[in-house]
C-alpha positions in Angstrom: 6.1 0.3 -17.7 7.2 -3.1 -19.2 4.2 -4.9 -20.6 5.3 -8.3 -19.3 7.9 -9.0 -16.6 9.5 -11.9 -15.0 9.0 -12.9 -11.3 11.6 -11.5 -8.9 14.6 -13.8 -8.9 15.0 -16.1 -5.8 11.3 -15.9 -4.9 10.3 -19.4 -6.1 11.1 -21.4 -2.9 9.3 -18.8 -0.8 6.3 -18.8 -3.2 6.0 -22.6 -2.9 6.1 -22.4 0.9 3.6 -19.6 1.0 1.2 -21.5 -1.3 1.3 -24.5 1.0 0.8 -22.3 4.1 -2.2 -20.6 2.5 -3.9 -23.5 0.7 -3.7 -26.2 3.3 -5.5 -24.4 6.2 -8.0 -22.8 3.8 -8.8 -26.1 2.3 -9.3 -27.7 5.7 -11.7 -24.9 6.8 -13.6 -25.2 3.5 -14.0 -29.0 3.9 -14.8 -29.0 7.6 -16.9 -25.8 7.9 -17.9 -24.8 4.4 -16.7 -22.8 1.3 -17.9 -19.4 2.8 -15.9 -19.9 5.9 -12.9 -21.0 3.8 -13.1 -17.8 1.7 -13.5 -15.6 4.8 -10.6 -17.3 6.5 -8.4 -17.0 3.4 -9.0 -13.2 2.9 -8.4 -12.7 6.6 -5.0 -14.5 6.3 -4.2 -11.9 3.7 -5.1 -9.2 6.2 -2.8 -10.6 8.9 0.0 -10.9 6.4 -0.5 -7.3 5.2 -0.4 -5.7 8.6 2.0 -7.8 10.7 5.4 -7.2 8.9 5.4 -3.5 9.8 3.4 -3.6 13.0 4.0 -4.6 16.6 2.0 -7.6 17.9 -0.4 -5.2 19.7 -0.9 -3.1 16.6 -1.5 -6.2 14.5 -4.1 -7.4 16.9 -5.9 -4.0 16.9 -5.9 -3.9 13.0 -7.2 -7.4 12.7 -10.0 -6.7 15.2 -10.9 -3.6 13.2 -11.2 -5.8 10.1 -13.3 -8.3 12.1 -15.6 -5.5 13.2 -16.1 -4.2 9.7 -16.6 -7.7 8.2 -19.1 -8.6 11.0 -21.1 -5.4 10.5 -21.1 -5.9 6.8 -22.3 -9.4 7.1 -25.1 -8.2 9.4 -26.0 -5.5 6.9 -26.1 -7.9 4.0 -27.2 -6.0 0.9 -28.8 -3.1 2.7 -27.7 -0.2 0.4 -27.4 2.6 3.0 -25.7 0.4 5.6 -23.0 -0.9 3.2 -22.4 2.6 1.8 -21.9 3.9 5.4 -19.6 1.0 6.3 -17.6 1.5 3.1 -17.0 5.2 3.8 -16.0 4.4 7.4 -13.5 1.8 6.2 -12.0 4.3 3.7 -11.5 6.8 6.5 -9.9 4.2 8.6 -7.6 3.4 5.7 -6.7 7.0 5.4 -5.7 7.1 9.0 -3.5 3.9 8.7 -2.0 5.1 5.4 -0.3 7.8 7.3 1.6 5.0 9.0 2.3 3.1 5.7 0.5 3.1 2.4 -2.0 0.2 2.0 -1.6 -0.9 5.6 -5.3 -1.5 6.0 -6.3 -1.4 2.3 -8.3 -4.6 2.8 -10.7 -2.9 5.1 -13.1 -1.7 2.4 -12.7 -5.0 0.5 -13.8 -6.9 3.7 -17.0 -4.8 3.7 -17.8 -5.6 0.1 -16.9 -9.4 0.3 -18.8 -10.0 3.6 -21.7 -7.8 2.8 -23.1 -8.0 -0.8 -20.1 -10.1 -2.0 -19.8 -13.9 -2.2 -18.9 -14.6 1.5 -22.2 -15.6 3.1 -21.7 -15.9 6.8 -23.6 -14.7 9.9 -22.2 -11.7 11.7 -20.5 -13.7 14.5 -19.1 -16.3 12.1 -17.6 -13.5 10.0 -16.0 -12.0 13.2 -14.6 -15.4 14.3 -13.1 -16.4 10.9 -11.5 -13.0 10.3 -9.9 -13.1 13.8 -8.7 -16.7 13.3 -7.5 -16.1 9.7 -5.7 -12.9 10.7 -3.9 -14.8 13.5 -2.9 -17.6 11.1 -1.7 -15.0 8.5 0.4 -13.3 11.2 1.9 -16.6 12.2 2.8 -17.4 8.5 4.4 -14.0 8.2 6.6 -14.6 11.3 7.5 -18.2 10.3 8.5 -17.2 6.7 10.2 -14.0 8.1 8.4 -11.7 5.7 9.4 -8.0 5.7 7.9 -4.9 4.1 9.0 -1.3 3.7 7.3 1.4 5.6 5.8 3.9 3.1 4.1 6.7 5.0 1.6 8.9 3.2 1.5 12.7 3.9 -1.4 13.6 6.1 -3.1 15.9 3.5 -2.6 13.3 0.7 -4.0 10.5 2.8 -7.1 12.4 3.9 -7.9 13.6 0.4 -7.5 10.1 -1.0 -9.6 8.5 1.7 -12.4 11.0 1.7 -12.8 11.1 -2.1 -12.5 7.4 -2.6 -14.8 6.7 0.3 -17.5 9.0 -0.9 -17.3 7.7 -4.5 -17.3 4.0 -3.6 -20.1 4.5 -1.1 -22.2 6.1 -3.8 -21.3 3.3 -6.3 -22.3 0.6 -3.8 -25.5 2.3 -2.9 -26.4 2.6 -6.6 -25.5 -1.0 -7.5 -27.4 -2.5 -4.5 -30.4 -0.3 -4.9 -30.7 -1.3 -8.5 -29.8 -5.0 -8.0 -26.9 -4.9 -10.4 -25.1 -8.3 -10.4 -21.5 -8.0 -9.5 -21.7 -4.2 -9.6 -19.4 -4.1 -6.6 -16.5 -4.8 -9.0 -16.6 -1.1 -9.9 -15.8 -0.1 -6.3 -13.2 -2.9 -6.0 -11.4 -1.6 -9.1 -11.2 1.9 -7.6 -10.1 0.6 -4.2 -7.4 -1.7 -5.5 -6.0 0.4 -8.4 -6.1 4.0 -7.1 -3.2 3.9 -4.6 -2.8 6.5 -1.9 0.8 7.3 -3.0 0.6 9.5 -6.1 3.7 8.0 -7.8 2.1 4.5 -7.8 -1.2 5.4 -9.4 -0.3 5.4 -13.1 1.3 1.9 -13.0 -1.5 0.3 -11.0 -4.3 1.8 -13.0 -2.6 0.7 -16.3 -1.9 -2.7 -14.8 -5.5 -3.1 -13.6 -7.1 -2.4 -17.0 -4.6 -4.3 -19.2 -4.4 -7.3 -16.8 -8.2 -7.5 -16.5 -8.9 -7.3 -20.3 -6.2 -9.8 -21.3 -7.0 -12.1 -18.3 -10.7 -12.1 -19.1 -10.2 -13.1 -22.7 -7.8 -15.8 -21.7 -10.3 -17.1 -19.1 -13.1 -17.2 -21.6 -11.0 -19.2 -24.1 -10.1 -21.7 -21.3 -13.7 -22.2 -20.2 -15.0 -22.6 -23.8 -12.3 -24.9 -25.2 -10.9 -26.9 -22.3 -12.5 -29.7 -20.4 -13.3 -29.0 -16.7 -10.2 -30.8 -15.3 -7.9 -28.9 -17.6 -9.6 -25.6 -16.8 -9.1 -26.2 -13.0 -5.4 -27.0 -13.6 -5.1 -23.6 -15.5 -6.8 -21.8 -12.6 -4.4 -23.4 -10.1 -1.5 -22.4 -12.2 -2.8 -18.8 -12.3 -3.0 -18.9 -8.5 0.6 -20.0 -8.4 1.6 -17.2 -10.8 -0.4 -14.7 -8.7 1.5 -15.5 -5.5 4.8 -15.6 -7.3 4.4 -12.2 -8.9 3.0 -10.8 -5.7 6.4 -11.5 -4.1 7.9 -9.1 -6.7 5.2 -6.4 -6.8 4.4 -6.6 -10.6 0.8 -5.4 -10.5 0.1 -6.0 -14.2 1.1 -9.6 -14.0 -0.7 -10.0 -10.7 -4.0 -8.9 -12.3 -3.3 -10.9 -15.4 -3.1 -14.0 -13.2 -5.9 -13.0 -10.7 -8.6 -12.4 -13.4 -8.6 -15.8 -15.1 -8.3 -17.6 -11.8 -11.4 -15.9 -10.4 -13.4 -16.3 -13.6 -12.5 -20.0 -14.2 -13.3 -21.0 -10.6 -16.6 -19.0 -10.7 -17.8 -20.6 -14.0 -16.3 -24.1 -13.5 -16.7 -25.3 -17.1 -20.0 -23.5 -17.8 -19.3 -21.7 -21.0 -22.5 -19.6 -20.8 -21.8 -18.6 -17.2 -18.2 -17.9 -18.2 -19.2 -15.5 -20.9 -21.7 -13.7 -18.6 -19.0 -13.3 -15.9 -16.4 -12.1 -18.4 -18.7 -9.4 -19.8 -19.6 -8.2 -16.3 -15.9 -8.3 -15.2 -14.7 -6.3 -18.2 -17.6 -3.8 -18.2 -17.4 -3.0 -14.5 -13.6 -2.9 -14.6 -13.6 -0.4 -17.5 -16.2 1.8 -15.6 -14.1 1.6 -12.4 -11.0 2.4 -14.4 -12.5 5.5 -15.9 -13.8 6.7 -12.5 -10.4 6.0 -10.9 -8.6 8.0 -13.6 -10.9 11.0 -13.1 -10.3 10.8 -9.3 -6.6 10.6 -9.9 -6.7 13.7 -12.0 -8.7 15.5 -9.4 -6.3 14.5 -6.6 -3.3 15.5 -8.7 -4.8 18.9 -9.3 -5.3 19.4 -5.5 -1.8 18.2 -4.8 -0.4 20.7 -7.4 -2.4 23.5 -5.9 -1.1 22.7 -2.5 2.5 22.5 -3.6 2.1 25.8 -5.4 0.7 27.5 -2.4 3.5 26.1 -0.2 6.1 27.4 -2.6 4.7 30.9 -2.7 6.9 33.4 -0.7 5.4 34.7 2.5 
């Protein structure tokens, strides 16, 4: 895996259009309704953009409604440990079902549970449902207007179920533990596992390496920015990181995506507060490392199961 890579050639114009399409409506919702609604709307746009390129309009509507139901229930559950754990496991099973259609089709489902439950998006259950539906519809519209396409990558039934069940059980246990013990930002452990441990076996090594390296380097960079730059300059850096995140997302370079995502989140969260920035950086690095170790162990377990299954299928009758 190349340590650093360039954005995919020819994607700059589309990146600029996509940034405008994402930022303008999100900013309007944030100003008119509030930051929580803007965040919920923004993540829901990502949901619509993820499912619509390889789904029919009816399938897209169903998948967005599933996301709205999960986000709404998570918002209602709040930080109730057992409820969030159950919802996270259910969302992982739903992801396993949809992964058989295409890998990652509904990978945002567990993330919605975390963000709208114990995460930073503080909305009532009905507000969560409304903004996920509206954001999903706008994301679908953006996909159609920009004519985005995505390859269909079906996951074998056995692989999808093994991945979904193991990841669901583990992340549910992690969320129950962190919420029961009131661990700040402990949900980053589950997020790391969910985002880095891909359902397709041949993608796991690259995403796991990209997650850990990108987070470590991005966290150090974010801390230096928060400590040494004035607030206005730090905000400019964060916006540039957002631009780089979208640009690299167009080309699928996961290391570079994480390297841009981490400082963007940490800078916006600390907003010039060096002490807060240091605290968030330590938590981000610690929980990412823990999540990475857990994800590697799961990947090894899944690979062992896959090898055994392949050996049994290869044995003569």
